[in-house]
mmCIF file of the N, C-alpha and C atoms, coordinates in Angstrom:
data_MODEL
# 
_entry.id   MODEL 
# 
loop_
_atom_site.group_PDB 
_atom_site.id 
_atom_site.type_symbol 
_atom_site.label_atom_id 
_atom_site.label_alt_id 
_atom_site.label_comp_id 
_atom_site.label_asym_id 
_atom_site.label_entity_id 
_atom_site.label_seq_id 
_atom_site.pdbx_PDB_ins_code 
_atom_site.Cartn_x 
_atom_site.Cartn_y 
_atom_site.Cartn_z 
_atom_site.occupancy 
_atom_site.B_iso_or_equiv 
_atom_site.pdbx_formal_charge 
_atom_site.auth_seq_id 
_atom_site.auth_comp_id 
_atom_site.auth_asym_id 
_atom_site.auth_atom_id 
_atom_site.pdbx_PDB_model_num 
ATOM 1   N N  . UNK A 1 1  ? 0.895   -1.244 0.035   1.00 0.00 ? 1  UNK A N  1 
ATOM 2   C CA . UNK A 1 1  ? -0.004  -0.048 -0.124  1.00 0.00 ? 1  UNK A CA 1 
ATOM 3   C C  . UNK A 1 1  ? 0.759   1.028  0.042   1.00 0.00 ? 1  UNK A C  1 
ATOM 4   N N  . UNK A 1 2  ? 0.668   2.074  -0.816  1.00 0.00 ? 2  UNK A N  1 
ATOM 5   C CA . UNK A 1 2  ? 1.383   3.214  -0.847  1.00 0.00 ? 2  UNK A CA 1 
ATOM 6   C C  . UNK A 1 2  ? 0.859   4.515  -0.258  1.00 0.00 ? 2  UNK A C  1 
ATOM 7   N N  . UNK A 1 3  ? -0.535  4.556  0.181   1.00 0.00 ? 3  UNK A N  1 
ATOM 8   C CA . UNK A 1 3  ? -0.939  5.510  0.823   1.00 0.00 ? 3  UNK A CA 1 
ATOM 9   C C  . UNK A 1 3  ? -2.282  5.331  1.247   1.00 0.00 ? 3  UNK A C  1 
ATOM 10  N N  . UNK A 1 4  ? -2.958  6.042  1.765   1.00 0.00 ? 4  UNK A N  1 
ATOM 11  C CA . UNK A 1 4  ? -4.549  6.012  1.950   1.00 0.00 ? 4  UNK A CA 1 
ATOM 12  C C  . UNK A 1 4  ? -5.350  7.286  1.882   1.00 0.00 ? 4  UNK A C  1 
ATOM 13  N N  . UNK A 1 5  ? -6.749  7.160  1.900   1.00 0.00 ? 5  UNK A N  1 
ATOM 14  C CA . UNK A 1 5  ? -7.462  8.317  2.118   1.00 0.00 ? 5  UNK A CA 1 
ATOM 15  C C  . UNK A 1 5  ? -8.898  7.712  2.288   1.00 0.00 ? 5  UNK A C  1 
ATOM 16  N N  . UNK A 1 6  ? -9.743  8.438  2.773   1.00 0.00 ? 6  UNK A N  1 
ATOM 17  C CA . UNK A 1 6  ? -11.148 7.998  3.318   1.00 0.00 ? 6  UNK A CA 1 
ATOM 18  C C  . UNK A 1 6  ? -11.903 8.212  1.729   1.00 0.00 ? 6  UNK A C  1 
ATOM 19  N N  . UNK A 1 7  ? -11.534 9.129  1.150   1.00 0.00 ? 7  UNK A N  1 
ATOM 20  C CA . UNK A 1 7  ? -12.416 9.460  -0.155  1.00 0.00 ? 7  UNK A CA 1 
ATOM 21  C C  . UNK A 1 7  ? -11.639 9.927  -1.465  1.00 0.00 ? 7  UNK A C  1 
ATOM 22  N N  . UNK A 1 8  ? -11.651 9.208  -2.575  1.00 0.00 ? 8  UNK A N  1 
ATOM 23  C CA . UNK A 1 8  ? -11.128 9.658  -3.701  1.00 0.00 ? 8  UNK A CA 1 
ATOM 24  C C  . UNK A 1 8  ? -12.085 10.131 -4.833  1.00 0.00 ? 8  UNK A C  1 
ATOM 25  N N  . UNK A 1 9  ? -12.130 11.104 -5.393  1.00 0.00 ? 9  UNK A N  1 
ATOM 26  C CA . UNK A 1 9  ? -13.246 11.367 -6.355  1.00 0.00 ? 9  UNK A CA 1 
ATOM 27  C C  . UNK A 1 9  ? -12.436 11.993 -7.572  1.00 0.00 ? 9  UNK A C  1 
ATOM 28  N N  . UNK A 1 10 ? -13.211 11.954 -8.699  1.00 0.00 ? 10 UNK A N  1 
ATOM 29  C CA . UNK A 1 10 ? -12.665 12.913 -9.866  1.00 0.00 ? 10 UNK A CA 1 
ATOM 30  C C  . UNK A 1 10 ? -13.571 13.871 -10.374 1.00 0.00 ? 10 UNK A C  1 
ATOM 31  N N  . UNK A 1 11 ? -13.265 15.076 -10.328 1.00 0.00 ? 11 UNK A N  1 
ATOM 32  C CA . UNK A 1 11 ? -14.280 16.243 -10.600 1.00 0.00 ? 11 UNK A CA 1 
ATOM 33  C C  . UNK A 1 11 ? -13.910 16.995 -12.134 1.00 0.00 ? 11 UNK A C  1 
ATOM 34  N N  . UNK A 1 12 ? -14.805 17.034 -12.928 1.00 0.00 ? 12 UNK A N  1 
ATOM 35  C CA . UNK A 1 12 ? -14.556 17.612 -13.790 1.00 0.00 ? 12 UNK A CA 1 
ATOM 36  C C  . UNK A 1 12 ? -15.118 19.191 -14.057 1.00 0.00 ? 12 UNK A C  1 
ATOM 37  N N  . UNK A 1 13 ? -14.301 20.067 -14.247 1.00 0.00 ? 13 UNK A N  1 
ATOM 38  C CA . UNK A 1 13 ? -14.620 21.431 -14.187 1.00 0.00 ? 13 UNK A CA 1 
ATOM 39  C C  . UNK A 1 13 ? -14.065 21.942 -15.732 1.00 0.00 ? 13 UNK A C  1 
ATOM 40  N N  . UNK A 1 14 ? -15.334 22.088 -16.586 1.00 0.00 ? 14 UNK A N  1 
ATOM 41  C CA . UNK A 1 14 ? -14.941 22.398 -17.910 1.00 0.00 ? 14 UNK A CA 1 
ATOM 42  C C  . UNK A 1 14 ? -14.541 21.335 -18.649 1.00 0.00 ? 14 UNK A C  1 
ATOM 43  N N  . UNK A 1 15 ? -13.339 21.617 -19.462 1.00 0.00 ? 15 UNK A N  1 
ATOM 44  C CA . UNK A 1 15 ? -12.597 20.536 -20.028 1.00 0.00 ? 15 UNK A CA 1 
ATOM 45  C C  . UNK A 1 15 ? -11.336 19.946 -19.145 1.00 0.00 ? 15 UNK A C  1 
ATOM 46  N N  . UNK A 1 16 ? -11.297 20.483 -18.063 1.00 0.00 ? 16 UNK A N  1 
ATOM 47  C CA . UNK A 1 16 ? -10.011 19.789 -16.863 1.00 0.00 ? 16 UNK A CA 1 
ATOM 48  C C  . UNK A 1 16 ? -10.568 18.925 -16.062 1.00 0.00 ? 16 UNK A C  1 
ATOM 49  N N  . UNK A 1 17 ? -9.723  17.710 -15.531 1.00 0.00 ? 17 UNK A N  1 
ATOM 50  C CA . UNK A 1 17 ? -10.297 17.021 -14.754 1.00 0.00 ? 17 UNK A CA 1 
ATOM 51  C C  . UNK A 1 17 ? -9.172  17.068 -13.533 1.00 0.00 ? 17 UNK A C  1 
ATOM 52  N N  . UNK A 1 18 ? -9.760  17.066 -12.536 1.00 0.00 ? 18 UNK A N  1 
ATOM 53  C CA . UNK A 1 18 ? -9.061  17.155 -11.231 1.00 0.00 ? 18 UNK A CA 1 
ATOM 54  C C  . UNK A 1 18 ? -9.379  15.789 -10.256 1.00 0.00 ? 18 UNK A C  1 
ATOM 55  N N  . UNK A 1 19 ? -8.383  15.126 -9.425  1.00 0.00 ? 19 UNK A N  1 
ATOM 56  C CA . UNK A 1 19 ? -8.312  14.305 -8.590  1.00 0.00 ? 19 UNK A CA 1 
ATOM 57  C C  . UNK A 1 19 ? -8.379  14.725 -7.395  1.00 0.00 ? 19 UNK A C  1 
ATOM 58  N N  . UNK A 1 20 ? -9.593  14.369 -6.534  1.00 0.00 ? 20 UNK A N  1 
ATOM 59  C CA . UNK A 1 20 ? -9.448  15.061 -5.228  1.00 0.00 ? 20 UNK A CA 1 
ATOM 60  C C  . UNK A 1 20 ? -9.139  13.728 -4.274  1.00 0.00 ? 20 UNK A C  1 
ATOM 61  N N  . UNK A 1 21 ? -8.268  14.337 -3.180  1.00 0.00 ? 21 UNK A N  1 
ATOM 62  C CA . UNK A 1 21 ? -7.995  13.094 -2.058  1.00 0.00 ? 21 UNK A CA 1 
ATOM 63  C C  . UNK A 1 21 ? -8.448  13.931 -0.887  1.00 0.00 ? 21 UNK A C  1 
ATOM 64  N N  . UNK A 1 22 ? -9.514  13.145 -0.223  1.00 0.00 ? 22 UNK A N  1 
ATOM 65  C CA . UNK A 1 22 ? -9.983  13.710 1.154   1.00 0.00 ? 22 UNK A CA 1 
ATOM 66  C C  . UNK A 1 22 ? -9.849  12.483 1.976   1.00 0.00 ? 22 UNK A C  1 
ATOM 67  N N  . UNK A 1 23 ? -9.783  13.113 3.466   1.00 0.00 ? 23 UNK A N  1 
ATOM 68  C CA . UNK A 1 23 ? -9.660  12.435 4.429   1.00 0.00 ? 23 UNK A CA 1 
ATOM 69  C C  . UNK A 1 23 ? -8.155  11.539 4.676   1.00 0.00 ? 23 UNK A C  1 
ATOM 70  N N  . UNK A 1 24 ? -7.112  12.286 4.176   1.00 0.00 ? 24 UNK A N  1 
ATOM 71  C CA . UNK A 1 24 ? -5.903  11.666 4.343   1.00 0.00 ? 24 UNK A CA 1 
ATOM 72  C C  . UNK A 1 24 ? -5.229  11.918 5.918   1.00 0.00 ? 24 UNK A C  1 
ATOM 73  N N  . UNK A 1 25 ? -4.463  10.847 6.277   1.00 0.00 ? 25 UNK A N  1 
ATOM 74  C CA . UNK A 1 25 ? -4.075  11.254 7.570   1.00 0.00 ? 25 UNK A CA 1 
ATOM 75  C C  . UNK A 1 25 ? -3.219  12.277 7.664   1.00 0.00 ? 25 UNK A C  1 
ATOM 76  N N  . UNK A 1 26 ? -3.086  12.845 8.887   1.00 0.00 ? 26 UNK A N  1 
ATOM 77  C CA . UNK A 1 26 ? -2.280  13.690 8.985   1.00 0.00 ? 26 UNK A CA 1 
ATOM 78  C C  . UNK A 1 26 ? -0.880  13.467 9.320   1.00 0.00 ? 26 UNK A C  1 
ATOM 79  N N  . UNK A 1 27 ? -0.078  14.437 8.375   1.00 0.00 ? 27 UNK A N  1 
ATOM 80  C CA . UNK A 1 27 ? 1.389   14.343 8.305   1.00 0.00 ? 27 UNK A CA 1 
ATOM 81  C C  . UNK A 1 27 ? 2.033   15.405 7.979   1.00 0.00 ? 27 UNK A C  1 
ATOM 82  N N  . UNK A 1 28 ? 3.240   15.549 7.919   1.00 0.00 ? 28 UNK A N  1 
ATOM 83  C CA . UNK A 1 28 ? 4.076   16.459 7.797   1.00 0.00 ? 28 UNK A CA 1 
ATOM 84  C C  . UNK A 1 28 ? 4.688   16.668 6.314   1.00 0.00 ? 28 UNK A C  1 
ATOM 85  N N  . UNK A 1 29 ? 4.662   15.509 5.732   1.00 0.00 ? 29 UNK A N  1 
ATOM 86  C CA . UNK A 1 29 ? 5.083   15.391 4.195   1.00 0.00 ? 29 UNK A CA 1 
ATOM 87  C C  . UNK A 1 29 ? 4.210   14.554 3.234   1.00 0.00 ? 29 UNK A C  1 
ATOM 88  N N  . UNK A 1 30 ? 3.865   14.737 2.017   1.00 0.00 ? 30 UNK A N  1 
ATOM 89  C CA . UNK A 1 30 ? 3.523   14.007 1.320   1.00 0.00 ? 30 UNK A CA 1 
ATOM 90  C C  . UNK A 1 30 ? 3.810   14.084 0.039   1.00 0.00 ? 30 UNK A C  1 
ATOM 91  N N  . UNK A 1 31 ? 3.817   12.853 -1.254  1.00 0.00 ? 31 UNK A N  1 
ATOM 92  C CA . UNK A 1 31 ? 4.533   12.428 -2.138  1.00 0.00 ? 31 UNK A CA 1 
ATOM 93  C C  . UNK A 1 31 ? 3.365   12.147 -3.081  1.00 0.00 ? 31 UNK A C  1 
ATOM 94  N N  . UNK A 1 32 ? 3.232   13.173 -4.011  1.00 0.00 ? 32 UNK A N  1 
ATOM 95  C CA . UNK A 1 32 ? 2.050   12.826 -5.086  1.00 0.00 ? 32 UNK A CA 1 
ATOM 96  C C  . UNK A 1 32 ? 2.937   12.486 -6.558  1.00 0.00 ? 32 UNK A C  1 
ATOM 97  N N  . UNK A 1 33 ? 2.496   11.388 -7.360  1.00 0.00 ? 33 UNK A N  1 
ATOM 98  C CA . UNK A 1 33 ? 3.084   10.934 -8.608  1.00 0.00 ? 33 UNK A CA 1 
ATOM 99  C C  . UNK A 1 33 ? 1.741   11.350 -9.364  1.00 0.00 ? 33 UNK A C  1 
ATOM 100 N N  . UNK A 1 34 ? 2.125   11.934 -10.696 1.00 0.00 ? 34 UNK A N  1 
ATOM 101 C CA . UNK A 1 34 ? 1.243   12.382 -11.573 1.00 0.00 ? 34 UNK A CA 1 
ATOM 102 C C  . UNK A 1 34 ? 1.737   11.849 -12.740 1.00 0.00 ? 34 UNK A C  1 
ATOM 103 N N  . UNK A 1 35 ? 0.919   11.249 -13.640 1.00 0.00 ? 35 UNK A N  1 
ATOM 104 C CA . UNK A 1 35 ? 1.280   10.937 -14.959 1.00 0.00 ? 35 UNK A CA 1 
ATOM 105 C C  . UNK A 1 35 ? 0.321   11.631 -15.889 1.00 0.00 ? 35 UNK A C  1 
ATOM 106 N N  . UNK A 1 36 ? 0.388   12.112 -16.810 1.00 0.00 ? 36 UNK A N  1 
ATOM 107 C CA . UNK A 1 36 ? -0.258  13.099 -17.974 1.00 0.00 ? 36 UNK A CA 1 
ATOM 108 C C  . UNK A 1 36 ? -0.930  11.565 -18.867 1.00 0.00 ? 36 UNK A C  1 
ATOM 109 N N  . UNK A 1 37 ? -1.995  11.889 -19.230 1.00 0.00 ? 37 UNK A N  1 
ATOM 110 C CA . UNK A 1 37 ? -2.590  11.097 -20.616 1.00 0.00 ? 37 UNK A CA 1 
ATOM 111 C C  . UNK A 1 37 ? -2.566  11.637 -21.628 1.00 0.00 ? 37 UNK A C  1 
ATOM 112 N N  . UNK A 1 38 ? -2.816  10.682 -22.813 1.00 0.00 ? 38 UNK A N  1 
ATOM 113 C CA . UNK A 1 38 ? -2.850  11.089 -24.024 1.00 0.00 ? 38 UNK A CA 1 
ATOM 114 C C  . UNK A 1 38 ? -3.811  12.148 -24.252 1.00 0.00 ? 38 UNK A C  1 
ATOM 115 N N  . UNK A 1 39 ? -3.914  12.733 -25.226 1.00 0.00 ? 39 UNK A N  1 
ATOM 116 C CA . UNK A 1 39 ? -4.927  13.840 -25.783 1.00 0.00 ? 39 UNK A CA 1 
ATOM 117 C C  . UNK A 1 39 ? -5.919  12.760 -26.516 1.00 0.00 ? 39 UNK A C  1 
ATOM 118 N N  . UNK A 1 40 ? -7.185  13.202 -26.047 1.00 0.00 ? 40 UNK A N  1 
ATOM 119 C CA . UNK A 1 40 ? -8.424  12.210 -26.693 1.00 0.00 ? 40 UNK A CA 1 
ATOM 120 C C  . UNK A 1 40 ? -9.180  12.961 -27.612 1.00 0.00 ? 40 UNK A C  1 
# 
């Protein structure tokens, strides 16, 4: 397991998509790895 959160959701605003991580454990640091997808 790389990490945990209570809720993960994807929201679309206009043509942009956002990934929302909520309810993450309290901590001093975080690492987020993002990979861009292909244009569709």
